[in-house]
C-alpha positions in Angstrom: -36.5 5.9 0.4 -38.8 4.0 -2.0 -38.5 0.3 -2.2 -38.6 0.5 -6.0 -35.2 2.0 -6.2 -32.3 1.5 -3.8 -33.2 -1.4 -1.6 -31.9 -4.3 0.5 -29.4 -1.9 2.1 -29.0 -3.7 5.4 -26.3 -2.6 7.9 -23.7 -5.4 8.1 -20.1 -6.1 8.8 -19.6 -8.4 5.9 -16.2 -9.7 6.9 -17.6 -11.2 10.1 -20.2 -13.1 8.1 -17.7 -14.2 5.6 -15.3 -15.4 8.2 -18.0 -17.5 9.8 -19.1 -18.9 6.4 -15.5 -19.6 5.3 -13.2 -20.1 8.4 -10.3 -21.0 6.2 -10.3 -17.9 4.0 -7.5 -15.3 4.5 -9.5 -12.4 5.9 -7.8 -9.7 7.8 -7.9 -8.1 11.2 -11.1 -6.1 12.0 -9.8 -5.9 15.5 -6.2 -5.3 14.7 -4.4 -2.7 16.9 -1.4 -0.8 15.7 1.7 -0.4 17.9 3.8 2.6 18.4 5.2 2.6 14.9 4.1 5.8 13.1 4.1 5.5 9.3 3.8 8.4 6.9 2.8 7.7 3.4 5.8 9.7 2.3 8.3 8.5 4.8 7.2 4.9 4.7 7.8 4.8 0.9 11.2 6.3 0.7 13.9 4.1 -1.0 15.6 1.7 1.4 12.7 1.1 3.7 12.0 -2.6 3.8 8.7 -3.6 2.3 7.5 -5.3 5.5 7.2 -1.9 7.0 4.3 -1.4 4.5 2.6 -4.6 5.7 1.4 -3.4 9.1 -1.8 -5.5 9.5 -4.7 -3.3 8.4 -8.1 -3.1 10.0 -11.1 -1.6 8.4 -9.4 1.7 8.3 -10.0 5.2 7.1 -13.7 5.1 6.1 -15.0 2.6 8.6 -17.3 -0.2 7.8 -19.6 0.7 4.9 -23.2 0.4 6.0 -26.0 -1.0 3.9 -25.2 -4.1 1.9 -26.9 -7.1 0.4 -25.5 -9.9 2.5 -26.5 -12.7 0.3 -24.5 -11.4 -2.7 -21.6 -10.7 -0.4 -21.5 -14.2 0.9 -21.6 -15.6 -2.6 -18.8 -13.2 -3.7 -16.7 -14.3 -0.7 -17.2 -17.9 -1.7 -16.1 -17.1 -5.3 -13.0 -15.2 -4.0 -12.0 -18.1 -1.8 -11.8 -20.3 -4.8 -9.4 -17.9 -6.5 -6.7 -18.4 -3.9 -5.6 -14.8 -3.8 -2.1 -13.7 -2.9 -3.3 -10.6 -1.0 -5.4 -10.4 2.2 -9.0 -9.6 1.8 -9.9 -6.5 3.9 -13.5 -5.9 2.8 -16.2 -7.1 0.5 -19.5 -5.2 0.1 -22.4 -5.1 -2.3 -25.6 -3.2 -2.9 -28.0 -2.6 -5.8 -30.2 -0.2 -7.6 -33.2 -1.9 -9.0 -31.8 -5.0 -10.7 -28.2 -3.7 -11.2 -25.9 -5.2 -8.5 -22.7 -3.5 -7.5 -19.8 -4.5 -5.3 -16.4 -3.5 -4.0 -13.5 -5.6 -3.0 -10.6 -4.2 -0.9 -7.3 -6.0 -0.5 -4.1 -5.3 1.4 -1.3 -5.1 -1.1 1.7 -7.4 -0.8 2.3 -10.8 0.8 2.7 -11.4 4.5 6.3 -12.5 3.7 7.1 -8.9 2.8 7.2 -9.5 -1.0 5.6 -7.1 -3.4 5.1 -8.4 -6.9 3.2 -6.7 -9.7 2.3 -10.2 -11.1 0.5 -11.0 -7.8 -1.5 -7.8 -7.9 -2.5 -8.3 -11.6 -3.3 -12.0 -11.0 -5.4 -11.2 -8.0 -7.2 -8.4 -9.9 -8.1 -10.8 -12.7 -9.3 -13.4 -10.1 -11.5 -10.8 -8.5 -13.0 -9.8 -11.8 -13.6 -13.4 -12.7 -15.3 -14.1 -9.4 -17.5 -11.0 -9.8 -18.6 -11.3 -13.4 -18.7 -15.1 -14.1 -20.5 -18.0 -12.6 -23.8 -17.6 -10.8 -23.1 -14.2 -9.3 -22.9 -12.1 -12.5 -22.5 -8.6 -10.8 -23.1 -5.6 -13.0 -20.3 -3.4 -11.6 -17.1 -3.9 -9.4 -14.8 -1.5 -7.7 -11.5 -3.1 -6.7 -8.6 -1.6 -4.8 -5.5 -2.6 -2.9 -4.1 -0.6 0.0 -1.0 -0.1 2.1 -0.7 1.8 5.4 -1.3 5.5 5.0 -0.3 8.6 6.9 -1.6 8.0 10.4 -4.2 6.4 12.6 -8.0 6.5 12.4 -8.9 5.7 16.0 -6.8 2.7 16.8 -6.5 1.5 13.2 -4.0 2.4 10.5 -5.1 4.7 7.7 -5.3 3.1 4.3 -3.5 4.4 1.2 -4.8 3.0 -2.1 -2.0 1.8 -4.5 -4.1 0.1 -7.1 -7.7 0.6 -8.2 -10.1 -0.1 -11.0 -13.8 0.4 -11.6 -15.5 -1.6 -14.3 -18.9 -2.8 -15.5 -19.6 -6.3 -16.5 -20.0 -5.1 -20.1 -16.6 -3.5 -20.1 -15.0 -6.6 -18.5 -16.6 -9.0 -21.0 -15.4 -6.9 -23.9 -11.9 -6.8 -22.6 -11.9 -10.5 -21.8 -13.1 -11.3 -25.4 -10.0 -9.6 -26.7 -7.4 -10.3 -24.1 -8.7 -13.4 -22.2 -9.6 -13.7 -18.6 -6.0 -13.8 -17.2 -4.0 -10.8 -16.0 -4.0 -9.4 -19.5 -7.6 -8.6 -19.2 -6.5 -5.5 -17.2 -4.7 -4.1 -20.2 -8.1 -3.8 -22.1 -9.7 -1.8 -19.3 -9.7 2.0 -19.0 -8.8 3.9 -15.9 -6.7 1.3 -14.1 -4.4 2.9 -11.5 -1.0 1.5 -10.6 0.6 3.8 -7.9 4.4 4.3 -8.0 4.2 3.6 -4.3 3.6 -0.1 -5.2 5.7 -0.4 -8.3 8.8 1.0 -6.7 8.9 -2.0 -4.3 7.5 -4.7 -6.6 10.2 -7.3 -7.2 9.3 -7.8 -10.9 8.7 -4.1 -12.0 12.0 -4.1 -14.0 10.6 -6.8 -16.3 7.0 -5.5 -16.4 5.4 -3.3 -19.1 2.2 -1.6 -18.0 -0.3 -0.6 -20.6 -0.1 3.0 -22.0 -3.6 3.7 -20.9 -2.8 2.9 -17.2 -2.5 5.7 -14.7 1.0 5.5 -13.1 1.8 9.2 -12.3 3.3 10.2 -8.9 0.7 11.8 -6.7 1.0 15.6 -6.7 1.5 15.6 -2.9 5.0 14.2 -3.5 5.9 17.5 -5.3 3.9 19.7 -3.0 6.8 22.1 -2.2 7.2 22.7 -5.9 3.6 23.7 -6.1 3.9 26.1 -3.2 7.1 27.6 -4.7 5.2 28.2 -7.9 2.4 29.9 -5.9 5.0 32.2 -4.4 6.4 33.2 -7.8 6.0 36.6 -9.2 3.5 35.5 -11.9 1.0 33.8 -9.5 1.4 36.5 -6.8 0.6 39.2 -9.4 -2.4 37.3 -10.7 -3.8 36.9 -7.2 -3.3 40.5 -6.4 -5.2 41.5 -9.5 -8.4 39.8 -8.4 -10.3 42.8 -7.0 -13.6 41.1 -7.5 -14.5 37.4 -7.3 -17.5 35.5 -8.6 -19.7 33.5 -6.2 -23.1 31.7 -6.5 -25.4 31.1 -3.6 -28.6 30.3 -5.6 -29.9 30.6 -9.1 -32.8 32.4 -10.7 -36.1 32.2 -8.8 -38.2 32.6 -11.9 -37.2 29.3 -13.5 -38.2 25.8 -12.2 -34.7 24.4 -11.5 -32.6 23.5 -8.5 -28.9 22.4 -8.5 -28.0 19.0 -7.2 -24.4 19.2 -5.9 -22.5 16.3 -4.4 -19.2 16.8 -2.5 -16.2 14.6 -1.7 -15.0 11.4 -3.2 -15.2 9.7 -5.6 -15.9 6.8 -3.3 -15.9 3.1 -4.3 -19.4 1.7 -4.6 -21.1 4.8 -3.2 -20.3 6.8 -6.3 -21.4 4.1 -8.8 -24.6 3.7 -6.9 -25.4 7.4 -7.1 -24.5 7.5 -10.7 -26.8 4.6 -11.4 -29.7 6.4 -9.6 -29.0 9.6 -11.5 -29.0 7.7 -14.8 -32.2 5.9 -14.1 -33.8 9.2 -13.0 -32.5 11.1 -16.0 -30.7 13.7 -13.8 -27.3 15.3 -14.2 -25.6 16.6 -11.1 -22.4 18.5 -10.1 -19.7 16.4 -8.3 -17.2 18.4 -6.3 -14.3 16.0 -6.2 -11.1 15.9 -4.0 -8.0 15.8 -6.1 -6.1 13.4 -3.9 -9.0 10.9 -4.2 -9.3 11.5 -7.9 -5.7 10.4 -8.2 -6.4 7.2 -6.3 -9.6 6.3 -8.2 -9.3 7.8 -11.7 -11.8 5.4 -13.3 -14.5 6.5 -10.9 -13.8 10.1 -11.9 -14.0 9.1 -15.6 -17.4 7.4 -14.9 -18.8 10.7 -13.5 -17.6 12.6 -16.7 -18.9 9.9 -19.0 -22.3 10.1 -17.4 -22.6 13.7 -18.5 -22.3 15.1 -15.0 -20.4 18.2 -14.1 -17.0 17.9 -12.3 -16.1 20.7 -9.9 -13.1 21.5 -7.6 -13.2 20.7 -3.9 -9.4 21.2 -3.3 -6.7 18.6 -3.4 -6.6 17.3 0.2 -10.0 18.6 1.5 -8.2 21.0 3.9 -10.0 24.2 5.0 -8.9 27.0 2.7 -9.7 29.6 5.5 -6.9 28.0 7.6 -4.2 28.1 4.9 -1.8 30.7 3.7 -2.6 32.2 0.3 0.1 30.2 -1.4 -1.1 26.9 0.2 -4.6 27.7 -0.8 -3.5 28.3 -4.4 -1.6 25.0 -4.5 -4.7 23.2 -3.1 -7.0 24.5 -5.9 -4.4 24.3 -8.7 -3.4 20.7 -7.9 -7.0 19.5 -8.0 -7.5 21.4 -11.2 -4.5 19.7 -12.8 -5.3 16.2 -11.6 -8.9 16.3 -13.0 -7.7 17.8 -16.3 -5.0 15.1 -16.6 -7.5 12.3 -16.0 -10.6 13.6 -17.9 -9.4 16.4 -20.1 -12.1 18.6 -18.5 -11.7 22.2 -17.3 -13.8 22.8 -14.3 -15.9 25.9 -13.7 -16.7 26.0 -9.9 -14.7 25.7 -6.7 -16.3 24.9 -3.4 -14.2 25.6 -0.3 -14.1 22.4 1.9 -16.3 23.0 4.9 -17.7 26.2 3.3 -15.3 28.5 5.0 -13.0 30.8 3.0 -10.6 33.7 3.3 -10.1 36.7 1.0 -6.7 35.3 -0.1 -8.1 31.9 -0.8 -10.9 33.5 -2.9 -8.2 35.5 -4.8 -6.3 32.3 -5.4 -9.5 30.7 -6.7 -10.3 33.5 -9.0 -6.7 33.7 -10.4 -7.2 30.1 -11.6 -10.5 31.0 -13.4 -13.0 29.7 -10.8 -16.1 31.0 -9.3 -17.0 30.1 -5.7 -20.0 27.7 -5.2 -22.0 27.6 -2.0 -25.5 26.3 -1.2 -28.9 27.2 0.1 -30.1 23.7 1.2 -27.7 21.8 3.5 -28.7 18.2 3.9 -26.2 17.6 6.7 -25.6 14.1 5.3 -21.9 14.2 6.4 -23.1 13.5 9.9 -24.7 10.3 8.7 -28.3 10.8 9.7 -31.1 8.6 8.4 -32.0 8.8 4.7 -35.4 10.2 5.7 -33.7 13.1 7.5 -31.5 13.8 4.5 -34.6 13.9 2.2 -36.4 16.3 4.6 -33.4 18.7 4.9 -32.9 18.6 1.1 -36.5 19.5 0.3 -38.0 21.4 3.2 -38.8 24.9 2.1 -37.1 24.2 -1.3 -37.6 26.9 -3.9 -36.7 27.4 -7.5 -33.0 28.4 -7.8 -31.9 26.6 -4.6 -28.6 24.7 -4.4 -28.8 21.4 -2.6 -25.6 20.2 -0.8 -25.0 16.4 -0.5 -21.9 14.2 -0.1 -20.9 10.9 -1.6 -19.0 9.4 1.3 -21.6 7.2 3.0 -24.5 4.8 2.1 -27.1 7.0 3.8 -26.6 9.6 1.0 -27.0 7.0 -1.7 -30.2 5.7 -0.1 -31.7 9.2 0.1 -30.9 10.3 -3.4 -33.8 8.6 -5.3 -36.4 10.1 -2.8 -34.8 13.5 -3.0 -35.2 13.5 -6.8 -38.7 12.3 -6.6 -39.7 14.9 -4.0 -38.1 17.7 -6.0 -40.1 16.8 -9.0 -43.3 16.5 -6.9 -42.7 20.1 -6.0 -42.7 21.1 -9.7 -39.0 21.6 -9.9 -36.2 19.8 -11.8 -32.7 19.0 -10.5 -29.8 20.0 -12.7 -26.1 20.9 -12.6 -24.8 24.0 -11.0 -23.6 25.5 -14.3 -27.0 24.9 -15.9 -28.6 26.7 -12.9 -26.3 29.7 -13.1 -26.0 30.0 -16.8 -28.7 32.7 -17.1 -27.8 34.6 -13.9 -27.6 33.9 -10.3 -23.9 34.4 -9.6 -22.7 37.7 -8.1 -19.3 39.5 -8.2 -17.9 41.4 -5.2 -14.8 42.2 -3.2 -13.1 39.0 -1.9 -13.3 40.4 1.7 -17.0 41.1 1.5 -17.7 37.6 0.1 -15.6 35.9 2.7 -17.2 37.8 5.6 -20.7 37.0 4.3 -20.0 33.3 3.8 -18.3 32.8 7.1 -21.1 34.6 9.0 -24.2 33.4 7.0 -23.6 30.1 5.3 -24.2 27.0 7.5 -21.0 24.9 7.6 -20.6 21.8 5.5 
């Protein structure tokens, strides 16, 4: 990775440094261990369950400790947050930068330790975090903020995290909203893409007297109506549509006589990593295809809107990232359809391509995909970045033997991918090629049509797994 782009990405556990710098700050439980209580994100939120059951002390959770931060900015942000006297526990603070644009995330545990949940607390804390990030001496350029409760299970010895509030905002957007609404909790009402999960609002003590802005995202997650989706998939209309799909479209590479390669980025959107990648792409003048996970799109709608606003292509990576090859045909249809509906609801966009999670597929899953109007997208250059190798290894795997028409597979779940991205783009251009979206690559040919069983057999035998 070149020093002129993404830099100062030093591995750090920022909470430890913050706790040492501010021993009085309310920082939570990196070493917390969960007892025998097993919480489900559906069971734990059913009416009548006392809110304290949602306040299992959380550690650093589902996605581990993000690696590669700018510790000086993090320490200053922790200092600024300490002065805000937040109601919620701070779980994580992280920051990084692309050139001179500095970005950060703040992760909180929703609710007070007393067991009280109040919407006013959440909004007040969010306003305090925004003030800390965008005012005073720090003056960050972008902030991702989220609050979480215990999720579906354990990750190692730590409880999984379920986001119940999120926003992603630039300093320019914040200042515009603050100029109209002030810097108190009302500033949130001037921001786009703010997510208030019903999981939180159904327990908040003050929800009955609260009015959320019309632009806020407050819909129930589709997983809570999953059986309805599966029942729809078993209905005569969907069954007949799937049966009619005698041939399916798939793309493995584009035309070899034009100097383009597709840059495709799976999973997410992911707080801070996605904005970092978007900033790199903007500075490099590149548009990419982002295969997003519907469940995560619901949790971070503003990040998904950022991808679309940047002129990038959104594509379908199923709702829960489950392997389509291991599902019944009706479950496969529900996975693809629900991601489709979530993205359309949040962005208004109709997606063109579906990539099976893990790359494996079944004939029934491909028929389900085709019945929803999708083509299957695979790859010819697998960076293997999901295993978290060094950025240098990711660049090598992305570009070694690269030819016109190739499709590069990356992910947006870890900092190593963000670190590698600038060098990948530079190297592709040094080779006389230009990165573009998958639809642009395949617009003038490159995709094939064949029997679903033949496509499935070929993919499962020949394509290296994601």
